GUNU-567492 format. One record per residue: residue number from 1; x, y, z of N, C-alpha, C, O in turn. Coordinates in nm, 4 decimals, padded with zeros to 6 digits. Atoms other than C-alpha are relative to their C-alpha. Example, Ala and Ser with C-alpha at 12.3 -4.5 7.8 and 13.67 -1.06 7.14 Angstrom:
// GUNU-567492
+-------+----------+----------+----------+----------+----------+----------+----------+----------+----------+----------+----------+----------+
: vexti :      n.u :      n.v :      n.w :     ca.u :     ca.v :     ca.w :      c.u :      c.v :      c.w :      o.u :      o.v :      o.w :
+-------+----------+----------+----------+----------+----------+----------+----------+----------+----------+----------+----------+----------+
:     1 :  00.0890 : -00.1190 :  00.0000 :  01.2300 : -00.4500 :  00.7800 :  00.0900 :  00.1200 :  00.0000 :  00.1936 :  00.1181 :  00.0665 :
:     2 : -00.0820 : -00.1190 : -00.0060 :  01.3670 : -00.1060 :  00.7140 : -00.0770 :  00.1090 :  00.0730 : -00.0261 :  00.2198 :  00.0899 :
+-------+----------+----------+----------+----------+----------+----------+----------+----------+----------+----------+----------+----------+
END
This chain:
// GUNU-567492
+-------+----------+----------+----------+----------+----------+----------+----------+----------+----------+----------+----------+----------+
: vexti :      n.u :      n.v :      n.w :     ca.u :     ca.v :     ca.w :      c.u :      c.v :      c.w :      o.u :      o.v :      o.w :
+-------+----------+----------+----------+----------+----------+----------+----------+----------+----------+----------+----------+----------+
:     1 :  00.0844 : -00.1192 : -00.0002 :  00.0000 : -00.0002 :  00.0001 :  00.0877 :  00.1246 : -00.0004 :  00.1893 :  00.1289 :  00.0690 :
:     2 : -00.0744 : -00.1258 :  00.0035 :  00.1247 :  00.3500 : -00.0798 : -00.0728 :  00.1026 :  00.0860 : -00.1746 :  00.1594 :  00.0464 :
:     3 :  00.0570 : -00.0961 : -00.0928 :  00.0507 :  00.5706 :  00.2186 :  00.0990 :  00.1138 :  00.0245 :  00.0954 :  00.1785 :  00.1292 :
:     4 : -00.1012 : -00.1043 : -00.0162 :  00.3388 :  00.8125 :  00.1629 : -00.0665 :  00.1355 :  00.0221 : -00.1573 :  00.1751 : -00.0510 :
:     5 :  00.0530 : -00.1322 : -00.0317 :  00.2674 :  01.1504 :  00.3200 : -00.1345 :  00.0003 :  00.0707 : -00.1893 :  00.1069 :  00.0984 :
:     6 :  00.1331 :  00.0087 : -00.0645 : -00.0541 :  01.0246 :  00.4846 :  00.0025 :  00.0568 :  00.1414 :  00.1036 :  00.0474 :  00.2110 :
:     7 :  00.0138 : -00.0490 : -00.1365 : -00.1773 :  01.1896 :  00.8046 : -00.0729 : -00.1057 :  00.0812 : -00.1951 : -00.1183 :  00.0739 :
:     8 :  00.0558 :  00.1050 : -00.0850 : -00.2293 :  00.9029 :  01.0485 :  00.0294 :  00.0310 :  00.1468 :  00.0392 : -00.0595 :  00.2296 :
:     9 : -00.0298 : -00.0450 : -00.1344 : -00.1564 :  01.1059 :  01.3602 : -00.1071 : -00.0484 :  00.0984 : -00.2264 : -00.0249 :  00.0787 :
:    10 :  00.0922 :  00.0483 : -00.1027 : -00.3110 :  00.9416 :  01.6672 : -00.0814 : -00.1223 : -00.0389 : -00.1644 : -00.1681 :  00.0397 :
:    11 :  00.0775 :  00.1165 :  00.0468 : -00.4483 :  00.6490 :  01.4623 :  00.0294 : -00.1241 :  00.0839 :  00.1406 : -00.1404 :  00.1340 :
:    12 : -00.0199 :  00.1264 : -00.0702 : -00.4982 :  00.3113 :  01.6317 :  00.0191 : -00.1095 : -00.1044 : -00.0772 : -00.1568 : -00.1648 :
:    13 : -00.0348 :  00.1034 :  00.0965 : -00.3184 :  00.0586 :  01.4104 :  00.0635 : -00.1192 :  00.0722 :  00.1441 : -00.1922 :  00.0146 :
:    14 : -00.0535 :  00.1101 : -00.0800 : -00.2386 : -00.1890 :  01.6878 : -00.0279 : -00.1331 : -00.0685 : -00.1415 : -00.1624 : -00.1059 :
:    15 :  00.0144 :  00.1323 :  00.0590 : -00.1764 : -00.5344 :  01.5444 : -00.0224 : -00.0013 : -00.1501 : -00.0430 : -00.1078 : -00.2081 :
:    16 :  00.0236 : -00.0087 :  00.1451 : -00.2187 : -00.4109 :  01.1850 :  00.1133 : -00.0645 : -00.0788 :  00.2280 : -00.0644 : -00.0343 :
:    17 : -00.1005 :  00.0558 :  00.0902 : -00.0367 : -00.5861 :  00.8993 :  00.0258 :  00.1018 : -00.1105 : -00.0540 :  00.1171 : -00.2030 :
:    18 : -00.0378 : -00.1022 :  00.0976 :  00.1397 : -00.3130 :  00.7029 :  00.1285 : -00.0423 : -00.0719 :  00.2051 :  00.0426 : -00.1175 :
:    19 : -00.1204 :  00.0528 :  00.0632 :  00.4116 : -00.5369 :  00.5581 :  00.0270 :  00.0663 : -00.1344 : -00.0610 :  00.0747 : -00.2201 :
:    20 : -00.0477 : -00.0602 :  00.1249 :  00.6104 : -00.3633 :  00.2818 : -00.0747 :  00.1247 : -00.0449 : -00.0613 :  00.1650 : -00.1604 :
:    21 :  00.0716 : -00.1234 :  00.0363 :  00.3857 : -00.0527 :  00.2882 :  00.0978 :  00.1164 : -00.0134 :  00.2057 :  00.1155 :  00.0459 :
:    22 : -00.0787 : -00.1210 :  00.0154 :  00.5232 :  00.2842 :  00.1812 : -00.0625 :  00.1094 :  00.0850 : -00.1690 :  00.1615 :  00.0519 :
:    23 :  00.0482 : -00.1042 : -00.0895 :  00.4796 :  00.5329 :  00.4666 :  00.1008 :  00.1145 :  00.0087 :  00.1066 :  00.1855 :  00.1091 :
:    24 : -00.0993 : -00.1063 :  00.0047 :  00.7583 :  00.7708 :  00.3656 : -00.0693 :  00.1345 :  00.0193 : -00.1722 :  00.1622 : -00.0424 :
:    25 :  00.0501 : -00.1331 : -00.0313 :  00.6973 :  01.1220 :  00.5035 : -00.1373 : -00.0015 :  00.0695 : -00.1969 :  00.1048 :  00.0868 :
:    26 :  00.1313 :  00.0072 : -00.0663 :  00.3782 :  00.9991 :  00.6784 :  00.0072 :  00.0579 :  00.1419 :  00.1121 :  00.0540 :  00.2062 :
:    27 :  00.0105 : -00.0503 : -00.1366 :  00.2624 :  01.1608 :  01.0045 : -00.0699 : -00.1060 :  00.0842 : -00.1912 : -00.1253 :  00.0756 :
:    28 :  00.0515 :  00.1035 : -00.0900 :  00.2213 :  00.8830 :  01.2606 :  00.0247 :  00.0412 :  00.1450 :  00.0342 : -00.0440 :  00.2334 :
:    29 : -00.0270 : -00.0469 : -00.1358 :  00.2834 :  01.1011 :  01.5655 : -00.1132 : -00.0424 :  00.0929 : -00.2312 : -00.0245 :  00.0625 :
:    30 :  00.0979 :  00.0435 : -00.0992 :  00.1112 :  00.9588 :  01.8716 : -00.0830 : -00.1203 : -00.0420 : -00.1767 : -00.1578 :  00.0286 :
:    31 :  00.0771 :  00.1163 :  00.0481 : -00.0166 :  00.6610 :  01.6683 :  00.0274 : -00.1229 :  00.0869 :  00.1348 : -00.1364 :  00.1456 :
:    32 : -00.0142 :  00.1258 : -00.0742 : -00.0728 :  00.3243 :  01.8363 :  00.0247 : -00.1120 : -00.1010 : -00.0645 : -00.1522 : -00.1757 :
:    33 : -00.0424 :  00.1039 :  00.0934 :  00.1188 :  00.0594 :  01.6424 :  00.0554 : -00.1217 :  00.0756 :  00.1366 : -00.1970 :  00.0219 :
:    34 : -00.0516 :  00.1109 : -00.0783 :  00.1815 : -00.1914 :  01.9199 : -00.0345 : -00.1338 : -00.0668 : -00.1470 : -00.1570 : -00.1111 :
:    35 :  00.0103 :  00.1346 :  00.0598 :  00.2374 : -00.5453 :  01.7881 : -00.0390 :  00.0027 : -00.1477 : -00.0850 : -00.0985 : -00.2007 :
:    36 :  00.0281 : -00.0078 :  00.1436 :  00.1879 : -00.4216 :  01.4297 :  00.1131 : -00.0663 : -00.0776 :  00.2274 : -00.0677 : -00.0319 :
:    37 : -00.1013 :  00.0584 :  00.0877 :  00.3711 : -00.6010 :  01.1474 :  00.0403 :  00.1067 : -00.1014 : -00.0312 :  00.1340 : -00.1978 :
:    38 : -00.0531 : -00.1051 :  00.0845 :  00.5809 : -00.3298 :  00.9861 :  00.1278 : -00.0458 : -00.0683 :  00.2140 :  00.0359 : -00.1008 :
:    39 : -00.1223 :  00.0527 :  00.0608 :  00.8435 : -00.5585 :  00.8350 :  00.0130 :  00.0489 : -00.1442 : -00.0810 :  00.0418 : -00.2234 :
:    40 : -00.0279 : -00.0489 :  00.1344 :  01.0031 : -00.4115 :  00.5257 : -00.0673 :  00.1309 : -00.0352 : -00.0633 :  00.1726 : -00.1510 :
:    41 :  00.0735 : -00.1234 :  00.0258 :  00.8006 : -00.0914 :  00.5608 :  00.0954 :  00.1176 : -00.0251 :  00.1997 :  00.1287 :  00.0394 :
:    42 : -00.0760 : -00.1218 :  00.0272 :  00.9358 :  00.2337 :  00.4161 : -00.0532 :  00.1126 :  00.0860 : -00.1607 :  00.1663 :  00.0593 :
:    43 :  00.0410 : -00.1057 : -00.0917 :  00.9169 :  00.4885 :  00.6979 :  00.1019 :  00.1133 :  00.0023 :  00.1099 :  00.1875 :  00.1002 :
:    44 : -00.1008 : -00.1048 :  00.0002 :  01.1974 :  00.7204 :  00.5930 : -00.0668 :  00.1371 :  00.0091 : -00.1659 :  00.1653 : -00.0582 :
:    45 :  00.0462 : -00.1370 : -00.0257 :  01.1423 :  01.0781 :  00.7132 : -00.1417 :  00.0063 :  00.0570 : -00.2034 :  00.1129 :  00.0563 :
:    46 :  00.1330 : -00.0007 : -00.0627 :  00.8154 :  00.9732 :  00.8820 :  00.0070 :  00.0606 :  00.1397 :  00.1112 :  00.0557 :  00.2052 :
:    47 :  00.0099 : -00.0549 : -00.1346 :  00.7009 :  01.1458 :  01.2014 : -00.0671 : -00.1051 :  00.0881 : -00.1876 : -00.1289 :  00.0790 :
:    48 :  00.0491 :  00.1023 : -00.0935 :  00.6659 :  00.8763 :  01.4684 :  00.0205 :  00.0457 :  00.1438 :  00.0289 : -00.0367 :  00.2348 :
:    49 : -00.0239 : -00.0511 : -00.1347 :  00.7183 :  01.1039 :  01.7672 : -00.1152 : -00.0389 :  00.0925 : -00.2326 : -00.0207 :  00.0603 :
:    50 :  00.1003 :  00.0397 : -00.0989 :  00.5403 :  00.9710 :  02.0748 : -00.0837 : -00.1200 : -00.0391 : -00.1809 : -00.1517 :  00.0296 :
:    51 :  00.0779 :  00.1166 :  00.0456 :  00.4137 :  00.6666 :  01.8811 :  00.0265 : -00.1209 :  00.0888 :  00.1353 : -00.1350 :  00.1447 :
:    52 : -00.0128 :  00.1255 : -00.0738 :  00.3541 :  00.3338 :  02.0563 :  00.0305 : -00.1110 : -00.0991 : -00.0582 : -00.1577 : -00.1706 :
:    53 : -00.0444 :  00.1075 :  00.0886 :  00.5552 :  00.0734 :  01.8648 :  00.0447 : -00.1209 :  00.0817 :  00.1253 : -00.2014 :  00.0350 :
:    54 : -00.0413 :  00.1091 : -00.0882 :  00.5892 : -00.1690 :  02.1557 : -00.0370 : -00.1355 : -00.0611 : -00.1502 : -00.1581 : -00.1039 :
:    55 :  00.0228 :  00.1340 :  00.0527 :  00.6283 : -00.5272 :  02.0395 : -00.0209 : -00.0054 : -00.1510 : -00.0580 : -00.1102 : -00.2039 :
:    56 :  00.0207 : -00.0037 :  00.1453 :  00.6095 : -00.4189 :  01.6735 :  00.1124 : -00.0747 : -00.0734 :  00.2261 : -00.0802 : -00.0267 :
:    57 : -00.0980 :  00.0658 :  00.0866 :  00.7852 : -00.6159 :  01.3987 :  00.0455 :  00.1019 : -00.1042 : -00.0286 :  00.1367 : -00.1961 :
:    58 : -00.0569 : -00.0992 :  00.0904 :  01.0122 : -00.3674 :  01.2208 :  00.1244 : -00.0553 : -00.0707 :  00.2149 :  00.0199 : -00.1067 :
:    59 : -00.1134 :  00.0611 :  00.0695 :  01.2531 : -00.6166 :  01.0613 :  00.0111 :  00.0591 : -00.1392 : -00.0886 :  00.0719 : -00.2102 :
:    60 : -00.0293 : -00.0530 :  00.1328 :  01.4167 : -00.4679 :  00.7499 : -00.0713 :  00.1322 : -00.0306 : -00.0710 :  00.1756 : -00.1457 :
:    61 :  00.0693 : -00.1270 :  00.0244 :  01.2158 : -00.1443 :  00.7937 :  00.1008 :  00.1117 : -00.0290 :  00.2109 :  00.1132 :  00.0260 :
:    62 : -00.0837 : -00.1157 :  00.0305 :  01.3613 :  00.1757 :  00.6478 : -00.0535 :  00.1181 :  00.0792 : -00.1564 :  00.1761 :  00.0447 :
:    63 :  00.0374 : -00.1103 : -00.0873 :  01.3422 :  00.4393 :  00.9222 :  00.1028 :  00.1130 : -00.0093 :  00.1157 :  00.1933 :  00.0831 :
:    64 : -00.1046 : -00.1022 :  00.0131 :  01.6223 :  00.6604 :  00.7884 : -00.0623 :  00.1391 :  00.0056 : -00.1595 :  00.1693 : -00.0637 :
:    65 :  00.0480 : -00.1375 : -00.0144 :  01.5718 :  01.0208 :  00.8939 : -00.1316 :  00.0145 :  00.0734 : -00.1827 :  00.1258 :  00.0860 :
:    66 :  00.1299 : -00.0052 : -00.0686 :  01.2542 :  00.9319 :  01.0842 :  00.0108 :  00.0681 :  00.1371 :  00.1154 :  00.0640 :  00.2018 :
:    67 :  00.0079 : -00.0626 : -00.1323 :  01.1478 :  01.1247 :  01.3958 : -00.0681 : -00.0980 :  00.0955 : -00.1894 : -00.1183 :  00.0903 :
:    68 :  00.0499 :  00.0969 : -00.0984 :  01.1105 :  00.8698 :  01.6768 :  00.0153 :  00.0561 :  00.1417 :  00.0288 : -00.0191 :  00.2383 :
:    69 : -00.0133 : -00.0660 : -00.1295 :  01.1368 :  01.1235 :  01.9586 : -00.1049 : -00.0522 :  00.0980 : -00.2246 : -00.0497 :  00.0694 :
:    70 :  00.0867 :  00.0493 : -00.1085 :  00.9911 :  00.9751 :  02.2798 : -00.0931 : -00.1130 : -00.0434 : -00.1981 : -00.1329 :  00.0177 :
:    71 :  00.0803 :  00.1146 :  00.0441 :  00.8542 :  00.6742 :  02.0889 :  00.0216 : -00.1187 :  00.0941 :  00.1293 : -00.1334 :  00.1518 :
:    72 : -00.0077 :  00.1213 : -00.0811 :  00.7832 :  00.3514 :  02.2792 :  00.0310 : -00.1171 : -00.0921 : -00.0552 : -00.1628 : -00.1672 :
:    73 : -00.0452 :  00.1115 :  00.0830 :  00.9836 :  00.0745 :  02.1105 :  00.0363 : -00.1205 :  00.0870 :  00.1183 : -00.2033 :  00.0471 :
:    74 : -00.0314 :  00.1110 : -00.0884 :  00.9908 : -00.1671 :  02.4042 : -00.0358 : -00.1322 : -00.0681 : -00.1446 : -00.1476 : -00.1235 :
:    75 :  00.0148 :  00.1341 :  00.0567 :  01.0331 : -00.5275 :  02.2846 : -00.0269 :  00.0004 : -00.1511 : -00.0751 : -00.0992 : -00.2050 :
:    76 :  00.0159 : -00.0059 :  00.1453 :  01.0208 : -00.4107 :  01.9196 :  00.1143 : -00.0766 : -00.0665 :  00.2261 : -00.0782 : -00.0148 :
:    77 : -00.1019 :  00.0715 :  00.0759 :  01.2102 : -00.6211 :  01.6647 :  00.0453 :  00.0878 : -00.1162 : -00.0271 :  00.1057 : -00.2141 :
:    78 : -00.0566 : -00.0897 :  00.1002 :  01.4329 : -00.3893 :  01.4609 :  00.1196 : -00.0658 : -00.0693 :  00.2132 :  00.0028 : -00.1104 :
:    79 : -00.1080 :  00.0729 :  00.0647 :  01.6571 : -00.6606 :  01.3142 :  00.0206 :  00.0528 : -00.1413 : -00.0732 :  00.0593 : -00.2207 :
:    80 : -00.0402 : -00.0507 :  00.1313 :  01.8422 : -00.5194 :  01.0113 : -00.0772 :  00.1241 : -00.0451 : -00.0826 :  00.1538 : -00.1645 :
:    81 :  00.0706 : -00.1251 :  00.0337 :  01.6354 : -00.1987 :  01.0265 :  00.1001 :  00.1106 : -00.0295 :  00.2094 :  00.1122 :  00.0272 :
:    82 : -00.0833 : -00.1149 :  00.0330 :  01.7826 :  00.1189 :  00.8761 : -00.0505 :  00.1194 :  00.0799 : -00.1551 :  00.1768 :  00.0495 :
:    83 :  00.0341 : -00.1140 : -00.0845 :  01.7750 :  00.3890 :  01.1440 :  00.1026 :  00.1118 : -00.0180 :  00.1171 :  00.1980 :  00.0687 :
:    84 : -00.1030 : -00.1012 :  00.0228 :  02.0512 :  00.6000 :  00.9911 : -00.0616 :  00.1393 : -00.0029 : -00.1598 :  00.1644 : -00.0727 :
:    85 :  00.0474 : -00.1379 : -00.0054 :  02.0020 :  00.9669 :  01.0708 : -00.1326 :  00.0200 :  00.0713 : -00.1863 :  00.1308 :  00.0719 :
:    86 :  00.1288 : -00.0118 : -00.0708 :  01.6871 :  00.8934 :  01.2729 :  00.0182 :  00.0717 :  00.1338 :  00.1249 :  00.0645 :  00.1948 :
:    87 : -00.0018 : -00.0664 : -00.1300 :  01.6038 :  01.0997 :  01.5812 : -00.0731 : -00.0895 :  00.1002 : -00.1956 : -00.1008 :  00.0977 :
:    88 :  00.0552 :  00.0904 : -00.1002 :  01.5533 :  00.8565 :  01.8701 :  00.0072 :  00.0606 :  00.1400 : -00.0083 : -00.0107 :  00.2391 :
:    89 : -00.0188 : -00.0596 : -00.1318 :  01.6026 :  01.1067 :  02.1509 : -00.1225 : -00.0216 :  00.0893 : -00.2362 :  00.0054 :  00.0507 :
:    90 :  00.1054 :  00.0244 : -00.0974 :  01.4028 :  01.0107 :  02.4591 : -00.0828 : -00.1245 : -00.0258 : -00.1789 : -00.1506 :  00.0466 :
:    91 :  00.0761 :  00.1217 :  00.0313 :  01.2794 :  00.6866 :  02.2995 :  00.0297 : -00.1107 :  00.1019 :  00.1374 : -00.1144 :  00.1613 :
:    92 : -00.0170 :  00.1146 : -00.0890 :  01.2305 :  00.3729 :  02.5092 :  00.0179 : -00.1259 : -00.0834 : -00.0758 : -00.1728 : -00.1479 :
:    93 : -00.0328 :  00.1188 :  00.0768 :  01.4036 :  00.0735 :  02.3511 :  00.0226 : -00.1213 :  00.0914 :  00.0905 : -00.2162 :  00.0523 :
:    94 : -00.0181 :  00.1088 : -00.0955 :  01.3889 : -00.1539 :  02.6567 : -00.0330 : -00.1346 : -00.0632 : -00.1413 : -00.1539 : -00.1184 :
:    95 :  00.0155 :  00.1378 :  00.0505 :  01.4361 : -00.5197 :  02.5520 : -00.0267 : -00.0087 : -00.1507 : -00.0766 : -00.1107 : -00.1984 :
:    96 :  00.0175 :  00.0033 :  00.1464 :  01.4243 : -00.4268 :  02.1799 :  00.1142 : -00.0796 : -00.0633 :  00.2207 : -00.0957 : -00.0037 :
:    97 : -00.1029 :  00.0730 :  00.0754 :  01.6177 : -00.6286 :  01.9203 :  00.0489 :  00.0891 : -00.1135 : -00.0248 :  00.1173 : -00.2080 :
:    98 : -00.0602 : -00.0864 :  00.1018 :  01.8517 : -00.4094 :  01.7156 :  00.1131 : -00.0735 : -00.0726 :  00.2041 : -00.0100 : -00.1258 :
:    99 : -00.1050 :  00.0790 :  00.0630 :  02.0642 : -00.6931 :  01.5778 :  00.0170 :  00.0392 : -00.1461 : -00.0789 :  00.0389 : -00.2234 :
:   100 : -00.0383 : -00.0382 :  00.1360 :  02.2424 : -00.5821 :  01.2591 : -00.0684 :  00.1270 : -00.0509 : -00.0691 :  00.1527 : -00.1712 :
:   101 :  00.0636 : -00.1259 :  00.0415 :  02.0535 : -00.2504 :  01.2568 :  00.1057 :  00.1048 : -00.0347 :  00.2188 :  00.0985 :  00.0134 :
:   102 : -00.0888 : -00.1091 :  00.0387 :  02.2100 :  00.0593 :  01.0998 : -00.0403 :  00.1249 :  00.0788 : -00.1467 :  00.1823 :  00.0559 :
:   103 :  00.0270 : -00.1173 : -00.0837 :  02.2302 :  00.3431 :  01.3563 :  00.0947 :  00.1145 : -00.0339 :  00.1114 :  00.2069 :  00.0458 :
:   104 : -00.0969 : -00.1020 :  00.0379 :  02.4833 :  00.5542 :  01.1679 : -00.0648 :  00.1386 : -00.0034 : -00.1616 :  00.1620 : -00.0757 :
:   105 :  00.0506 : -00.1365 : -00.0037 :  02.4240 :  00.9210 :  01.2486 : -00.1311 :  00.0178 :  00.0761 : -00.1877 :  00.1272 :  00.0767 :
:   106 :  00.1257 : -00.0094 : -00.0759 :  02.1189 :  00.8434 :  01.4640 :  00.0220 :  00.0768 :  00.1306 :  00.1284 :  00.0665 :  00.1916 :
:   107 : -00.0052 : -00.0742 : -00.1252 :  02.0464 :  01.0707 :  01.7621 : -00.0537 : -00.0904 :  00.1106 : -00.1722 : -00.1234 :  00.1134 :
:   108 :  00.0380 :  00.0923 : -00.1074 :  02.0442 :  00.8484 :  02.0714 :  00.0017 :  00.0654 :  00.1380 :  00.0184 : -00.0032 :  00.2388 :
:   109 :  00.0018 : -00.0692 : -00.1290 :  02.0270 :  01.1156 :  02.3435 : -00.1197 : -00.0449 :  00.0840 : -00.2330 : -00.0520 :  00.0362 :
:   110 :  00.1036 :  00.0345 : -00.0972 :  01.8329 :  01.0062 :  02.6511 : -00.0801 : -00.1252 : -00.0368 : -00.1940 : -00.1413 :  00.0070 :
:   111 :  00.0664 :  00.1246 :  00.0395 :  01.7457 :  00.6684 :  02.4948 :  00.0194 : -00.1066 :  00.1075 :  00.1297 : -00.1232 :  00.1598 :
:   112 : -00.0087 :  00.1108 : -00.0937 :  01.6675 :  00.3794 :  02.7288 :  00.0350 : -00.1254 : -00.0787 : -00.0455 : -00.1746 : -00.1577 :
:   113 : -00.0476 :  00.1172 :  00.0727 :  01.8734 :  00.0842 :  02.5999 :  00.0101 : -00.1231 :  00.0910 :  00.0855 : -00.2156 :  00.0611 :
:   114 : -00.0065 :  00.1128 : -00.0930 :  01.8165 : -00.1535 :  02.8922 : -00.0433 : -00.1298 : -00.0669 : -00.1531 : -00.1383 : -00.1218 :
:   115 :  00.0325 :  00.1317 :  00.0545 :  01.8267 : -00.5155 :  02.7754 : -00.0008 : -00.0090 : -00.1508 : -00.0464 : -00.1097 : -00.2050 :
:   116 :  00.0034 : -00.0025 :  00.1465 :  01.8716 : -00.4197 :  02.4071 :  00.1073 : -00.0895 : -00.0594 :  00.2206 : -00.0918 : -00.0114 :
:   117 : -00.0964 :  00.0803 :  00.0747 :  02.0390 : -00.6643 :  02.1670 :  00.0619 :  00.0894 : -00.1056 : -00.0039 :  00.1287 : -00.2019 :
:   118 : -00.0712 : -00.0893 :  00.0917 :  02.3013 : -00.4534 :  01.9889 :  00.1067 : -00.0729 : -00.0814 :  00.1969 : -00.0091 : -00.1356 :
:   119 : -00.1040 :  00.0738 :  00.0718 :  02.5032 : -00.7317 :  01.8263 : -00.0017 :  00.0315 : -00.1490 : -00.1065 :  00.0268 : -00.2134 :
:   120 : -00.0147 : -00.0282 :  00.1406 :  02.6329 : -00.6401 :  01.4831 : -00.0508 :  00.1350 : -00.0451 : -00.0601 :  00.1605 : -00.1652 :
:   121 :  00.0552 : -00.1309 :  00.0339 :  02.4936 : -00.2867 :  01.4986 :  00.1057 :  00.0855 : -00.0705 :  00.2222 :  00.0873 : -00.0306 :
:   122 : -00.0876 : -00.0934 :  00.0713 :  02.6449 : -00.0378 :  01.2522 : -00.0221 :  00.1372 :  00.0617 : -00.1340 :  00.1886 :  00.0639 :
:   123 :  00.0126 : -00.1284 : -00.0682 :  02.7188 :  00.2866 :  01.4324 :  00.0920 :  00.1003 : -00.0616 :  00.0962 :  00.2153 : -00.0180 :
+-------+----------+----------+----------+----------+----------+----------+----------+----------+----------+----------+----------+----------+
END
């Protein structure tokens, strides 16, 4: 699905299957995406500030340049996700899986990394 630039601010997409969707430049601020399947999704430059992505599947997702300020990513699977240049300041990544993720140039100020799997991360 091509949802690039869509305004989904505050939307409840918990458990939704958005596999391989294009959400580039979309506004998902404050959206509820807990346990959603976002594998392979294009979220570059998307606004995900304050979004609930707890337990979400974000394997292979492109989040380059995305705004994830204060987002809840607890127990999210970000295996091989591209987070280059993303703003993760204040995000909660407790128990998230970031194995082989690309964090080059990402802003990690005030990020909670308790229990995070960082093996093979590109920084």
